[in-house]
N, C-alpha and C positions, 0 to 999 in steps of 0.2 A: 430555774426550771425551764425546760424547752417548751415553747408554745407551738401548738399545732395550728397552721394557718386556716385549715378547714373549720376550726372552732373559733379562732380569734377574728376572722374576717369572712364570716359566712355569706355576706353579701357579694363577695368577690371570688371566693374559691368554692369549687364544687368537686367532690370526689366522683369521678365518672367510671372508675374501675379500680378494684383492689384484689390482690391475692397474697399468698405468702412470700412472693418475690418482689412485687412492685406495687406502688400506688400511683394512679394517674389522676392528676388534678387539672381541671379547666379553670383558668383565671381570666377575669374580665374587669376592667375599670375604665374610668373616664378621665379626661384631662383635669389635673389639679387634685385628684384623689390620692390618698395616702393610706397605707396599711398600718395595722398594729404591729409591734415587734413580734417576730415569729421565727421559727427554725425550719430549714429544709435539709434533708439528708442529700447526699450526692444525687444529681438528677440530670436527665437529658431534657432539653427544652426545645419546643417546636413553636416558632412564632407564626401565628395565623394572620397578623396584621403588622404593619410597620409602626414602630413606636419608639419613644424616648422615655427613659426612666432614670431615676437616681436611686441607688441602693445605699442606705445609711447602715454601714457595717459597724461592728464594735469599735474598730480602730481607724476607719477611714470612710470616705464617700466615693462611690464609683458611678460615673455616668455611663449608661448603656444605650446604644442605638441598635435596634434590630430591624431587619427587613422581613416582609411577609415571606414565608417559606424557609426562613433560616433555621437551621438546626444547630444546637450548641450544647456544651457541657457546663453545668453549674456545680462547683464543689460544695460540699456541705457548708452551711453558713446560717448565721442568725442575722436578720436585717429588718429594716423598715423599708418598704418600697414606695416610691412616689412617682406618679405620672407627671413628668415635667414637659411633655410635648403638647401638641395640638390635636392628637388623634387618640382614640381609645386603644387600650391594650387588650389583646386576645392571644393567649398563649396556653399551650399544653405542657405540663411538667410530668415527666415519668420519673418518679422518685424510687430509688433503689432501696431495698430493705436489707 
């Protein structure tokens, strides 16, 4: 069953907008924090801070470095996210429905 991050990690994810086309999530965490396994549909990401993360996907691990102001694409995926850097993570995800 696909897990909703706004339910599995309520201390990190906040729904800031939703309609029939998109859901917008705000995500925040601190160095060393890790999420519960959850799922995201296709999404546009907007990094508000510079951060380093490791995504534990089903079949591999991916290290991600983002700079503040960077906009990117995240394909649908199930993962565990881990803040492996020395700064907090603050990102907006615009999930497509």
